[in-house]
Every structure is written in C-alpha cells, then in structure tokens.
Backbone as JSON, one array per atom type, in Angstrom:
{
  "sequence": "XXXXXXXXXXXXXXXXXXXXXXXXXXXXXXXXXXXXXXXXXXXXXXXXXXXXXXXXXXXXXXXXXXXXXXXXXXXXXXXXXXXXXXXXXXXXXXXXXXXXXXXXXXXXXXXXXXXXXXXXXXXXXXXXXXXXXXXXXXXXXXXXXXXXXXXXXXXXXXXXXXXXXXXXXXXXXXXXXXXXXXXXXXXXXXXXXXXXXXXXXXXXXXXXXXXXXXXXXXXXXXXXXXXXXXXXXXXXXXXXXXXXXXXXXXXXXXXXXXXXXXXXXXXXXXXXXXXX",
  "N": [[145.41, 108.05, 110.86], [146.82, 109.25, 108.04], [146.43, 112.45, 106.16], [146.66, 112.35, 103.42], [146.0, 109.55, 102.86], [143.34, 109.63, 103.85], [142.15, 111.31, 102.15], [142.27, 109.69, 99.68], [140.56, 107.63, 100.56], [138.13, 109.06, 100.94], [137.81, 110.09, 98.24], [137.49, 107.61, 96.75], [135.35, 106.67, 98.07], [133.4, 108.55, 97.36], [133.38, 108.05, 94.57], [132.47, 105.41, 94.47], [129.75, 105.62, 95.57], [128.91, 107.58, 93.65], [128.84, 106.0, 91.2], [126.99, 103.77, 92.17], [124.85, 105.49, 92.42], [124.28, 106.26, 89.67], [123.98, 103.78, 88.57], [121.54, 102.98, 89.9], [119.95, 105.16, 88.86], [119.85, 104.35, 86.17], [118.51, 101.93, 86.29], [116.08, 102.62, 87.27], [115.27, 104.97, 86.17], [113.72, 106.64, 83.48], [114.31, 105.76, 80.67], [115.7, 103.16, 81.14], [114.46, 101.72, 82.88], [113.79, 99.22, 84.97], [111.67, 98.28, 86.9], [109.33, 96.64, 88.92], [106.82, 97.14, 87.48], [107.23, 98.3, 84.69], [106.12, 100.1, 82.94], [103.93, 101.22, 84.13], [101.87, 103.85, 84.65], [102.69, 105.46, 82.55], [102.19, 107.41, 79.69], [101.72, 105.85, 76.68], [102.6, 106.23, 73.29], [103.5, 105.3, 71.01], [104.18, 102.04, 69.59], [106.4, 99.72, 68.57], [106.51, 96.66, 67.36], [108.32, 93.92, 66.5], [108.07, 94.02, 63.06], [106.04, 95.63, 62.73], [104.51, 98.76, 63.13], [102.83, 100.93, 65.44], [101.15, 103.92, 65.94], [100.12, 106.83, 67.92], [98.25, 109.5, 66.81], [96.98, 112.62, 67.05], [95.18, 112.0, 68.77], [94.25, 109.23, 67.83], [94.88, 106.18, 67.04], [97.09, 104.5, 64.66], [98.16, 102.02, 62.34], [101.28, 102.47, 61.08], [103.47, 101.26, 59.59], [104.12, 98.12, 58.03], [102.35, 99.31, 56.5], [99.82, 101.87, 56.12], [97.24, 102.46, 58.04], [94.19, 103.05, 59.64], [93.43, 102.0, 63.04], [91.7, 99.96, 65.09], [90.01, 101.17, 67.6], [89.19, 100.1, 70.09], [90.36, 97.34, 70.21], [93.03, 98.11, 70.35], [93.28, 99.51, 72.49], [93.01, 97.43, 74.49], [95.36, 96.12, 74.16], [97.17, 97.93, 74.88], [96.55, 98.37, 77.52], [97.0, 95.94, 78.59], [99.86, 95.91, 78.24], [100.7, 98.2, 79.72], [100.04, 97.47, 82.28], [101.81, 95.19, 82.78], [103.84, 92.99, 84.43], [107.19, 92.63, 85.52], [108.65, 89.77, 86.69], [110.3, 87.15, 88.48], [113.88, 86.55, 88.3], [115.22, 84.35, 86.2], [117.21, 83.08, 84.68], [120.67, 83.33, 83.54], [121.85, 84.05, 80.32], [121.67, 81.3, 77.93], [119.63, 81.77, 76.31], [118.21, 80.57, 74.08], [116.89, 78.63, 75.34], [114.44, 79.57, 76.1], [113.2, 80.61, 74.2], [114.28, 83.28, 73.3], [116.24, 83.76, 71.71], [117.9, 85.17, 68.92], [116.76, 84.32, 66.47], [114.08, 83.58, 67.25], [112.69, 85.36, 69.13], [110.63, 88.17, 69.82], [110.96, 91.62, 69.41], [109.91, 94.21, 71.21], [109.23, 97.7, 71.3], [108.39, 100.27, 73.28], [107.33, 103.55, 73.31], [107.37, 106.31, 74.98], [105.38, 109.21, 76.2], [107.2, 112.23, 75.25], [109.47, 111.36, 74.33], [111.0, 109.26, 75.46], [111.88, 105.74, 75.76], [111.44, 101.99, 76.03], [112.92, 99.04, 75.79], [111.87, 95.6, 74.89], [112.62, 92.06, 74.84], [110.78, 89.35, 73.85], [109.87, 86.19, 74.52], [109.16, 82.65, 74.75], [106.05, 81.59, 76.02], [105.2, 81.28, 79.59], [105.51, 79.32, 82.28], [102.86, 79.3, 83.72], [99.61, 80.95, 84.02], [99.04, 83.49, 81.75], [101.76, 84.42, 81.58], [105.27, 84.89, 80.56], [108.64, 84.66, 79.02], [111.18, 87.01, 79.34], [113.72, 89.5, 78.08], [115.92, 92.28, 78.9], [118.39, 93.08, 78.39], [119.42, 91.28, 76.72], [120.64, 89.31, 78.0], [120.12, 88.65, 80.81], [117.45, 86.6, 82.05], [114.15, 86.84, 82.48], [110.73, 86.15, 84.04], [107.96, 87.29, 82.9], [104.52, 88.87, 83.72], [101.2, 89.11, 82.84], [100.45, 88.97, 80.22], [100.09, 86.83, 77.35], [102.22, 85.69, 74.72], [102.36, 85.99, 71.11], [101.89, 89.38, 71.85], [101.0, 91.33, 70.23], [99.43, 90.83, 67.15], [100.74, 88.79, 64.63], [99.75, 88.96, 61.99], [98.68, 91.6, 60.41], [96.3, 92.69, 59.76], [94.53, 92.06, 61.96], [94.38, 93.92, 63.97], [93.25, 95.97, 62.64], [91.09, 99.18, 61.82], [88.06, 98.27, 60.55], [86.0, 99.81, 59.2], [84.84, 101.61, 56.7], [83.56, 103.99, 56.09], [83.09, 107.2, 57.69], [81.04, 109.01, 57.8], [77.52, 110.14, 58.36], [75.46, 110.67, 56.65], [74.64, 111.38, 53.1], [75.01, 113.88, 50.93], [75.42, 114.26, 47.95], [77.06, 112.68, 45.05], [80.01, 112.42, 43.03], [81.13, 110.83, 40.37], [84.33, 110.31, 38.77], [86.41, 109.86, 35.68], [89.83, 109.49, 35.59], [90.34, 112.93, 35.22], [88.05, 113.49, 34.22], [84.4, 114.24, 34.51], [81.99, 111.78, 35.0], [79.5, 110.64, 36.04], [76.87, 112.3, 37.98], [75.16, 112.32, 40.99], [72.65, 113.68, 42.7], [70.63, 114.51, 45.5], [68.64, 112.27, 45.15], [66.78, 109.4, 45.1], [68.72, 107.43, 45.08], [70.85, 108.75, 46.47], [69.93, 108.66, 48.9], [69.7, 106.15, 49.36], [72.54, 105.52, 49.59], [73.1, 107.11, 51.85], [72.31, 105.21, 53.68], [73.42, 103.1, 53.29], [76.42, 103.17, 53.12], [77.69, 104.07, 55.58], [77.37, 101.94, 57.12], [78.91, 100.06, 56.14], [81.46, 97.68, 56.22], [84.8, 96.49, 55.8], [86.02, 93.18, 54.9], [88.71, 92.59, 54.54], [91.76, 94.25, 54.27], [93.1, 95.33, 51.51], [96.11, 96.09, 50.08], [97.87, 99.21, 49.06], [99.44, 99.01, 45.92], [102.15, 100.12, 44.2], [102.56, 100.0, 41.29], [100.05, 99.78, 40.29], [97.46, 101.71, 39.07], [94.8, 103.71, 40.06], [91.91, 104.28, 38.05], [89.38, 105.49, 38.37], [87.71, 107.91, 40.16], [85.77, 108.63, 43.31], [83.97, 110.95, 44.67], [82.22, 111.89, 47.48], [79.95, 113.89, 48.91], [79.14, 115.18, 51.8], [77.39, 116.35, 54.99], [79.19, 116.71, 56.73], [81.58, 117.27, 55.15], [83.67, 117.08, 52.12], [84.46, 113.64, 50.92], [86.86, 111.78, 49.34], [87.49, 109.13, 47.33], [89.6, 106.42, 45.9], [89.24, 104.52, 42.93], [89.55, 101.18, 41.32], [89.37, 99.77, 37.86], [87.09, 97.39, 36.69], [87.98, 95.45, 34.42], [87.08, 93.37, 33.13], [84.51, 92.26, 33.53], [82.04, 94.57, 32.46], [79.38, 95.83, 33.85], [76.88, 97.04, 35.7], [77.24, 97.9, 38.26], [78.93, 98.42, 41.45], [81.72, 96.56, 43.05], [82.2, 96.25, 46.21], [85.12, 96.13, 48.99], [83.95, 94.19, 50.95], [82.44, 92.55, 49.29], [79.84, 93.43, 48.81], [77.44, 94.34, 46.67], [76.83, 97.51, 44.98], [74.8, 99.36, 43.32], [75.62, 101.49, 40.64], [74.49, 103.09, 37.99], [75.4, 102.51, 34.65], [78.16, 101.65, 34.33], [80.43, 99.18, 35.54], [82.5, 98.8, 38.35], [85.42, 98.21, 40.47], [85.85, 98.64, 43.78], [88.21, 99.88, 45.93], [89.81, 100.87, 48.8], [92.55, 101.07, 48.74], [94.4, 100.5, 45.78], [94.71, 96.94, 44.81], [97.0, 94.42, 44.76], [96.95, 92.62, 41.76], [96.85, 89.88, 41.89], [95.69, 89.31, 44.07], [92.93, 89.89, 44.21], [89.61, 89.27, 44.58], [86.75, 88.3, 43.27], [83.09, 88.53, 43.5], [80.44, 87.48, 42.01]],
  "CA": [[145.43, 108.01, 109.36], [147.29, 110.69, 107.51], [145.79, 113.17, 105.2], [146.71, 111.5, 101.9], [145.03, 108.56, 103.07], [141.9, 110.01, 104.05], [141.66, 111.86, 100.83], [142.0, 108.64, 98.87], [139.48, 107.01, 100.9], [137.01, 110.03, 100.48], [137.86, 110.02, 96.7], [137.11, 106.21, 96.53], [133.95, 106.53, 98.68], [132.57, 109.32, 96.63], [133.15, 107.35, 93.38], [131.6, 104.3, 94.73], [128.52, 106.52, 95.75], [128.55, 108.08, 92.55], [128.56, 104.78, 90.63], [125.57, 103.3, 92.79], [123.72, 106.45, 92.0], [124.36, 106.09, 88.13], [123.28, 102.39, 88.37], [120.0, 103.3, 90.09], [119.42, 105.79, 87.82], [119.87, 103.53, 84.76], [117.8, 100.94, 86.7], [114.63, 103.16, 87.6], [115.13, 106.19, 85.15], [112.4, 106.35, 82.18], [114.89, 104.87, 79.58], [116.22, 102.05, 81.47], [113.56, 101.33, 83.9], [113.24, 97.86, 85.18], [110.93, 97.98, 88.07], [108.43, 95.63, 88.73], [105.78, 97.72, 86.59], [107.93, 99.44, 84.25], [105.33, 101.0, 82.14], [102.72, 101.72, 84.8], [101.82, 105.41, 84.85], [103.26, 106.36, 81.49], [101.32, 107.49, 78.48], [102.46, 105.36, 75.51], [102.37, 107.07, 72.26], [104.11, 104.52, 69.86], [104.63, 100.82, 70.0], [106.96, 98.81, 67.5], [106.58, 95.05, 67.69], [108.89, 93.45, 65.16], [108.08, 94.97, 61.77], [104.79, 96.45, 62.8], [104.6, 100.1, 64.19], [101.71, 101.64, 65.76], [101.55, 105.47, 66.38], [98.98, 107.51, 68.01], [98.22, 110.79, 66.07], [95.87, 113.41, 67.3], [94.26, 110.94, 69.76], [93.78, 108.31, 67.21], [95.87, 105.1, 66.63], [97.37, 104.05, 63.28], [99.52, 101.12, 61.92], [101.97, 103.33, 60.33], [104.61, 100.4, 59.1], [104.45, 98.55, 56.77], [101.4, 100.16, 55.7], [99.27, 103.22, 56.73], [95.66, 102.34, 58.14], [93.61, 103.56, 61.24], [93.58, 100.85, 63.92], [90.39, 99.66, 65.79], [90.6, 101.68, 69.04], [88.87, 99.11, 71.27], [91.3, 96.34, 70.25], [94.33, 98.82, 70.32], [93.34, 99.94, 73.88], [92.92, 96.34, 75.18], [96.74, 95.56, 73.95], [97.7, 98.99, 75.54], [96.1, 98.02, 78.87], [98.08, 94.7, 78.85], [101.33, 96.55, 78.25], [100.99, 98.91, 80.83], [99.95, 96.6, 83.59], [102.53, 93.98, 82.98], [104.89, 92.91, 85.76], [108.38, 91.89, 85.47], [108.85, 88.77, 88.16], [111.44, 86.55, 89.1], [115.13, 86.36, 87.87], [115.06, 82.88, 85.9], [118.55, 82.52, 84.17], [121.56, 84.25, 82.77], [122.33, 83.48, 79.02], [120.83, 80.15, 77.64], [118.34, 82.51, 75.7], [117.54, 79.69, 73.15], [115.88, 77.63, 76.16], [113.28, 80.38, 76.46], [112.71, 81.57, 72.82], [114.87, 84.61, 73.34], [117.44, 83.77, 70.74], [117.58, 85.96, 67.66], [115.73, 83.68, 65.49], [112.56, 83.33, 67.86], [112.22, 86.44, 70.12], [110.09, 89.35, 69.49], [111.33, 92.89, 69.81], [108.89, 95.26, 71.56], [109.64, 99.04, 71.79], [107.49, 101.11, 73.72], [107.58, 104.93, 73.18], [106.71, 106.99, 75.78], [105.47, 110.71, 75.66], [108.27, 113.21, 75.49], [110.6, 110.91, 73.74], [111.73, 107.98, 76.04], [111.51, 104.58, 75.36], [111.81, 100.99, 76.62], [113.12, 97.99, 74.9], [111.85, 94.29, 75.54], [112.63, 91.05, 73.88], [109.73, 88.62, 74.34], [110.28, 84.76, 74.04], [108.05, 81.65, 74.96], [104.91, 81.97, 77.25], [105.54, 80.92, 80.76], [104.86, 77.98, 82.93], [101.73, 79.85, 84.54], [98.43, 81.54, 83.17], [99.53, 85.02, 81.41], [103.3, 84.66, 81.88], [105.99, 84.75, 79.51], [109.91, 85.16, 79.13], [111.84, 88.23, 78.52], [114.98, 90.05, 78.58], [115.89, 93.63, 78.4], [119.63, 93.33, 78.02], [119.64, 90.05, 75.94], [121.63, 88.4, 79.06], [119.45, 88.1, 81.89], [115.92, 86.12, 81.47], [113.05, 87.12, 83.68], [109.52, 85.99, 83.94], [106.99, 88.51, 82.89], [103.24, 88.59, 84.02], [100.19, 90.14, 82.25], [99.81, 88.69, 78.86], [100.64, 85.82, 76.61], [102.95, 86.17, 73.49], [102.74, 87.26, 71.19], [101.07, 90.37, 72.44], [100.51, 92.03, 69.0], [99.35, 89.69, 66.21], [101.71, 88.94, 63.46], [98.86, 89.38, 60.96], [98.6, 93.26, 60.55], [94.85, 92.69, 59.57], [93.62, 91.7, 63.12], [93.72, 95.05, 64.71], [92.56, 97.51, 61.73], [89.56, 99.57, 62.08], [87.4, 97.82, 59.22], [85.01, 100.56, 58.93], [85.2, 102.13, 55.26], [83.07, 105.45, 55.81], [82.93, 107.65, 59.05], [79.92, 110.07, 57.87], [76.34, 109.61, 58.79], [74.57, 110.95, 55.54], [75.25, 111.69, 51.99], [74.14, 114.79, 50.01], [75.55, 114.02, 46.63], [78.32, 112.13, 44.8], [80.47, 112.42, 41.58], [82.3, 109.75, 39.61], [85.38, 110.88, 37.56], [87.36, 108.99, 35.09], [90.95, 110.61, 35.66], [89.65, 114.42, 35.69], [86.45, 113.81, 33.41], [83.27, 113.76, 35.34], [81.33, 110.81, 34.31], [78.34, 110.72, 36.7], [76.7, 112.87, 39.07], [74.09, 112.02, 41.74], [72.36, 114.45, 43.65], [69.25, 114.66, 45.89], [67.87, 111.56, 44.43], [66.55, 108.01, 45.81], [70.28, 106.74, 44.94], [71.93, 109.25, 47.44], [69.27, 108.46, 50.08], [70.29, 104.84, 49.89], [74.17, 105.58, 49.93], [73.24, 107.47, 53.19], [71.96, 104.34, 54.79], [74.41, 101.88, 53.0], [77.76, 103.5, 53.18], [78.16, 104.07, 57.0], [77.41, 100.7, 57.94], [79.95, 99.04, 55.48], [82.73, 97.35, 56.95], [85.77, 95.66, 55.22], [86.47, 91.89, 55.41], [90.09, 92.67, 54.74], [92.12, 95.53, 53.47], [93.99, 95.28, 50.09], [97.25, 97.09, 50.27], [98.45, 99.85, 47.73], [100.5, 98.43, 45.25], [102.3, 101.31, 43.63], [102.4, 99.83, 39.79], [98.61, 99.77, 39.83], [96.83, 103.12, 39.23], [93.36, 103.89, 40.08], [91.36, 105.06, 37.1], [88.06, 106.22, 38.8], [87.57, 108.53, 41.74], [84.48, 108.81, 43.63], [83.78, 112.02, 45.48], [81.03, 111.93, 48.07], [79.79, 115.12, 49.45], [78.24, 114.86, 53.19], [77.35, 117.4, 55.78], [80.73, 116.79, 57.4], [82.42, 117.77, 53.97], [83.99, 116.12, 50.86], [85.26, 112.62, 51.0], [87.32, 111.39, 48.14], [88.12, 107.7, 47.25], [90.03, 106.02, 44.63], [88.68, 103.02, 42.73], [90.22, 100.67, 40.38], [88.45, 99.37, 37.09], [86.96, 95.95, 36.39], [88.04, 95.44, 32.68], [86.66, 92.08, 32.83], [82.99, 92.42, 33.47], [81.43, 95.81, 32.62], [78.23, 95.96, 34.11], [76.09, 98.32, 36.35], [77.42, 97.95, 39.88], [80.5, 98.57, 42.18], [81.94, 95.56, 43.87], [83.1, 96.64, 47.29], [85.78, 95.14, 49.42], [83.39, 93.35, 51.37], [81.9, 91.94, 48.23], [78.57, 94.05, 48.68], [77.18, 94.94, 45.4], [76.42, 98.86, 45.22], [74.34, 99.69, 41.96], [75.66, 102.69, 39.82], [73.97, 102.64, 36.62], [76.08, 102.67, 33.49], [79.3, 100.94, 34.49], [80.83, 98.39, 36.84], [84.05, 98.88, 38.68], [85.89, 97.38, 41.8], [86.23, 99.77, 44.53], [89.17, 99.7, 46.94], [90.25, 102.09, 49.51], [93.79, 101.21, 48.1], [94.35, 99.62, 44.63], [95.18, 96.0, 45.22], [97.75, 93.41, 43.97], [95.96, 92.04, 40.87], [96.89, 88.55, 42.22], [94.85, 89.12, 45.35], [91.62, 90.23, 43.72], [88.68, 88.32, 44.69], [85.53, 88.83, 42.92], [81.75, 87.8, 43.81], [79.22, 87.79, 41.01]],
  "C": [[145.92, 109.56, 108.92], [146.39, 111.35, 106.38], [145.41, 112.81, 103.86], [145.59, 110.37, 101.83], [143.61, 108.69, 103.16], [141.28, 110.67, 102.87], [141.41, 110.84, 99.87], [140.76, 107.91, 99.15], [138.18, 107.54, 100.6], [136.69, 109.93, 99.21], [136.91, 108.55, 96.28], [135.81, 106.01, 96.92], [133.07, 107.34, 97.81], [132.52, 108.47, 95.16], [132.27, 106.31, 93.42], [130.09, 104.51, 95.02], [128.0, 106.94, 94.37], [127.98, 106.67, 91.51], [127.0, 104.16, 91.04], [124.46, 104.18, 92.3], [123.32, 106.27, 90.37], [123.52, 104.62, 87.89], [121.7, 102.37, 88.59], [119.39, 104.0, 89.18], [119.11, 105.05, 86.45], [118.77, 102.45, 85.15], [116.15, 101.35, 86.64], [114.5, 104.29, 86.65], [114.08, 105.63, 83.84], [112.92, 105.42, 81.35], [115.27, 103.67, 79.89], [115.62, 101.52, 82.57], [113.33, 99.99, 84.03], [112.56, 97.43, 86.43], [110.12, 96.91, 87.84], [107.33, 95.89, 87.7], [106.55, 98.66, 85.71], [107.36, 100.28, 83.14], [104.08, 101.61, 82.69], [102.89, 103.27, 84.92], [102.04, 106.16, 83.52], [102.31, 106.34, 80.42], [102.32, 106.89, 77.22], [101.95, 105.8, 73.97], [102.83, 106.41, 70.88], [104.62, 103.17, 70.48], [105.29, 100.35, 68.59], [106.91, 97.46, 68.11], [107.03, 94.31, 66.22], [108.82, 94.25, 64.17], [106.96, 95.89, 61.87], [104.89, 97.76, 63.82], [103.36, 100.77, 64.34], [102.1, 103.02, 66.32], [100.12, 106.17, 66.61], [99.24, 108.8, 67.52], [96.8, 111.36, 66.44], [94.71, 112.65, 67.9], [93.65, 109.49, 69.02], [95.01, 107.33, 66.76], [96.07, 104.36, 65.4], [98.34, 103.06, 62.99], [100.26, 102.08, 60.91], [103.13, 102.62, 59.44], [104.1, 98.85, 59.05], [103.4, 99.26, 55.82], [100.51, 101.14, 56.69], [97.69, 102.75, 56.89], [95.46, 102.55, 59.69], [93.3, 101.91, 61.98], [92.33, 100.81, 64.84], [90.65, 100.06, 67.19], [90.32, 100.95, 70.19], [89.94, 98.08, 71.45], [92.51, 96.8, 70.57], [94.45, 98.9, 72.0], [93.51, 98.74, 74.48], [94.47, 95.79, 75.19], [97.61, 96.66, 74.77], [97.75, 98.81, 77.15], [96.98, 97.05, 79.37], [99.44, 95.05, 79.06], [101.62, 97.38, 79.59], [100.82, 98.53, 82.09], [100.86, 95.42, 83.74], [103.55, 94.03, 83.83], [105.98, 92.09, 85.36], [108.58, 91.12, 86.98], [110.25, 88.33, 88.48], [112.59, 86.47, 88.15], [114.97, 84.48, 87.41], [116.34, 82.33, 85.36], [119.33, 83.47, 83.68], [122.11, 83.42, 81.6], [121.27, 82.25, 78.74], [119.59, 80.87, 76.96], [117.69, 81.45, 74.93], [116.52, 78.88, 73.89], [114.52, 78.35, 76.23], [112.6, 81.26, 75.24], [112.99, 82.88, 72.88], [116.02, 84.86, 72.42], [116.95, 84.67, 69.49], [116.45, 85.58, 66.6], [114.2, 83.68, 65.91], [111.95, 84.43, 68.58], [111.5, 87.41, 69.23], [110.72, 90.6, 70.06], [110.19, 93.92, 69.88], [109.57, 96.53, 71.99], [108.63, 99.64, 72.12], [107.93, 102.34, 74.03], [106.72, 105.52, 74.12], [106.6, 108.64, 75.52], [106.7, 111.36, 76.27], [109.46, 112.41, 75.1], [111.2, 109.68, 74.1], [111.03, 106.79, 75.44], [111.97, 103.47, 76.1], [111.92, 99.86, 75.63], [112.81, 96.71, 75.48], [112.17, 93.3, 74.41], [111.82, 90.01, 74.62], [109.96, 87.26, 73.82], [108.91, 84.06, 74.31], [107.03, 82.3, 75.99], [105.59, 80.84, 78.37], [104.84, 79.84, 81.31], [103.4, 78.21, 83.64], [100.87, 80.67, 83.52], [99.17, 83.17, 83.16], [100.84, 85.37, 81.89], [103.96, 84.44, 80.66], [107.45, 85.04, 79.85], [110.16, 86.23, 78.47], [113.1, 88.71, 79.04], [115.02, 91.45, 78.02], [117.39, 94.01, 77.77], [120.28, 92.1, 77.14], [120.88, 89.07, 76.85], [120.63, 87.67, 80.05], [117.9, 87.74, 81.57], [115.17, 86.27, 83.06], [111.87, 86.48, 83.05], [108.45, 87.17, 84.1], [105.54, 88.13, 83.21], [102.17, 89.62, 83.53], [99.7, 89.87, 81.05], [100.45, 87.33, 78.31], [101.21, 86.35, 75.25], [102.44, 85.33, 72.5], [101.72, 88.33, 71.51], [100.46, 91.12, 71.29], [100.51, 90.88, 68.03], [100.38, 89.67, 65.12], [100.9, 89.48, 62.19], [98.22, 90.95, 61.37], [97.11, 93.58, 60.48], [93.98, 92.81, 60.93], [93.44, 93.0, 63.77], [93.3, 96.34, 63.87], [91.25, 97.84, 61.9], [89.19, 99.19, 60.52], [86.43, 98.67, 58.63], [85.39, 101.52, 57.79], [84.81, 103.76, 55.49], [82.7, 105.77, 57.43], [81.56, 108.7, 59.12], [78.57, 109.28, 58.07], [75.23, 109.89, 57.51], [75.41, 111.36, 54.3], [74.29, 112.56, 51.16], [74.1, 114.72, 48.62], [76.83, 113.39, 46.37], [78.57, 112.16, 43.25], [81.42, 111.29, 41.33], [83.04, 110.3, 38.51], [86.08, 109.65, 36.98], [88.67, 109.63, 34.98], [90.17, 111.86, 35.91], [88.51, 114.59, 35.03], [85.43, 113.44, 34.26], [82.53, 113.05, 34.4], [79.71, 110.72, 34.64], [78.12, 111.6, 37.85], [75.36, 112.64, 39.56], [73.78, 112.95, 42.92], [70.89, 114.49, 44.05], [68.26, 113.67, 45.16], [67.58, 110.33, 45.63], [68.01, 107.5, 46.03], [71.11, 107.28, 46.24], [71.28, 108.88, 48.97], [69.73, 107.03, 50.44], [71.8, 104.64, 50.2], [73.92, 106.12, 51.39], [73.06, 106.27, 54.14], [73.09, 103.32, 54.76], [75.8, 102.07, 53.67], [78.35, 103.44, 54.64], [78.2, 102.92, 57.85], [78.28, 99.74, 57.29], [81.19, 99.0, 56.27], [83.47, 96.26, 55.8], [86.05, 94.21, 55.83], [87.98, 91.81, 55.52], [90.6, 93.78, 53.89], [93.28, 94.9, 52.41], [94.81, 96.27, 49.86], [97.57, 97.97, 48.96], [99.48, 99.16, 47.3], [100.89, 99.69, 44.02], [102.15, 101.08, 41.98], [100.99, 99.59, 39.3], [97.86, 100.92, 40.13], [95.34, 103.04, 39.33], [93.01, 104.62, 39.05], [90.1, 105.96, 37.5], [88.42, 107.0, 40.21], [86.16, 108.81, 42.16], [84.49, 109.85, 44.63], [82.26, 112.2, 45.98], [80.89, 113.24, 49.1], [78.65, 114.96, 50.76], [78.44, 116.05, 53.91], [78.57, 117.52, 56.39], [81.82, 117.14, 56.4], [82.83, 116.85, 53.0], [84.73, 114.94, 51.37], [85.5, 111.96, 49.64], [87.87, 110.07, 48.5], [88.54, 107.43, 45.96], [89.54, 104.76, 44.4], [89.4, 102.52, 41.35], [89.23, 99.92, 39.25], [88.24, 98.01, 37.15], [86.91, 95.92, 35.01], [87.5, 94.2, 32.28], [85.06, 91.79, 32.62], [82.47, 93.78, 33.64], [80.12, 95.97, 32.51], [77.54, 97.19, 34.73], [76.44, 98.14, 37.84], [78.94, 97.86, 40.34], [80.66, 97.22, 42.99], [82.7, 96.15, 45.01], [83.93, 95.52, 47.84], [85.19, 93.97, 50.14], [82.44, 92.42, 50.64], [80.21, 92.13, 48.35], [78.49, 94.71, 47.39], [76.48, 96.33, 45.44], [76.17, 99.0, 43.77], [74.76, 101.41, 41.44], [75.47, 102.47, 38.59], [75.07, 103.2, 35.57], [77.31, 102.01, 33.39], [79.37, 100.17, 35.83], [82.28, 98.69, 37.14], [84.22, 98.32, 39.99], [86.24, 98.4, 42.56], [87.05, 99.43, 45.68], [89.7, 100.74, 47.59], [91.86, 102.13, 48.91], [93.87, 100.15, 47.1], [95.13, 98.23, 45.17], [96.33, 95.1, 44.24], [96.65, 92.52, 43.14], [95.65, 90.41, 41.38], [95.98, 88.27, 43.46], [93.41, 89.43, 45.22], [90.73, 89.25, 43.84], [87.31, 88.66, 44.34], [84.4, 87.98, 43.14], [81.0, 88.31, 42.8], [77.86, 87.15, 41.51]]
}
C-alpha cells in the first residue's frame, strides 16, 4: 500500500471515529442525552409543560407563567420525582406520530431545565399499553415507549398544583386598613388581633382569582407580625357595604365599619362569587 493510500485511509478512519464520538456525545451529553434514565441524578430547576412554566427560586417552586404564584411543595416534588425516575424504553415506530398522539395538535411539549443551564426537550403523547407508560419522541421522528407516569404529567388546570395557603405567619401584632393612602382603621393589642392570629394562618383559598390589570384595588391591609410587615391588596364590594370581609374561600371575617371583598389579586368581575 503506498503512502498516499495509507494517508487517505487514515484520514477516513479518523473522520469516522470523530463522527462516532460526536454522535455518542449528542446521545449521552447533558443537552441531548437519550439514555434509559435521561434525567436521573440531575437537579431540575425549571419545567415548561405546554404553556405552564414552573421555576425554583431560593429553594421554593413557583408557577411563573401564565401567572405568578407559589406552588404546593409536596405536590410539585411528587411530579419531579416522577420526572427524574422515568425511563425511556423500547423503540416503537418511525414517523406515524398521529397514531401515538404525538402530532402537533395533540402532543404536549415538556422541557426540563437542569442546573447550569442545560435542558432536555420531550414530546409526550398518548398513554401506553401497560401501567405507567406513555409514548414519547425527542426528535419528532422516532417514537419510544416511556415508563414512570401517565400523561399528562402536569395538569392542564394551573390551579391544581398551587399552594392555597394565604398567610405564612403565626401571630398578628396589629393591623391597619388604608383606602388608597389614607388610614381608615387601626387594630392593635385587641381581642380582634388575637382572633386574627388564630384565624389567618389557618386560612386556605379554594381557588386563585388572577390579577386583571384593568381592575384596581382600592383598599390595602397591612398586617404586622413578629416576622415583619405583610401587605395585601383588597378590592371593594360596592354592592353590599356592611361590616365584614369576604375572603376567597368565602369565610367571613368581621372588620367593624365597612365590608370589602379580599383577594390576593383583584379578579375579573365576571368571576366574582359572593357568599352572604
């Protein structure tokens, strides 16, 4: 074999080896990893599931889009455990995405963001033929069977995973109610603040009524606790001006002198539900 032929063979061999290494890197590297357990061992800091985005900030998970609200830590961890432990199983088909609910109209797009900025994209389709299985694709061509959960992994209803606790503090020192910037009521060291200390920390919302920009809150409640100041916005009840606040979970809380509806975020007026 002459030197020229040997050189060509050497270059060709080297090129093939390099391409193989690149292919392996794409297959098993953090950004394109398609091993059996693609998310095993990684810390997930953000999840995008269709239009819903969940992000971990300072150790706490939040829904950040389409709205901003704290997520129930226990429920979120259950979803993350499913995601971290799921397994990609056998190859099923090439193309024919519609047969598996993986066409654009029906599939869900799941993006798992790993600490340090890496991410993995999965498209999830119908549930599979055995327990805790589903069809998925990563390249929108090859269809695999995944194991570990049923789809949808994250509920379409954004309310399901939200933390419905309204207040975090354990006791109340005093409270002030303002109309715009004018102080209307002050409650300090009274039986009323003791009742607040017992009532507010146990309060949970049935549903979250999202902030609508064109509805402005009129009243502000400032609650002073041993942990610091807590400020909340409240929208007025213009129809029934009596003597208590109706909270989001329809529990009546008496504040002498006026009646308002309290929401963490002012709601769309069409969604307001009153309980008298």
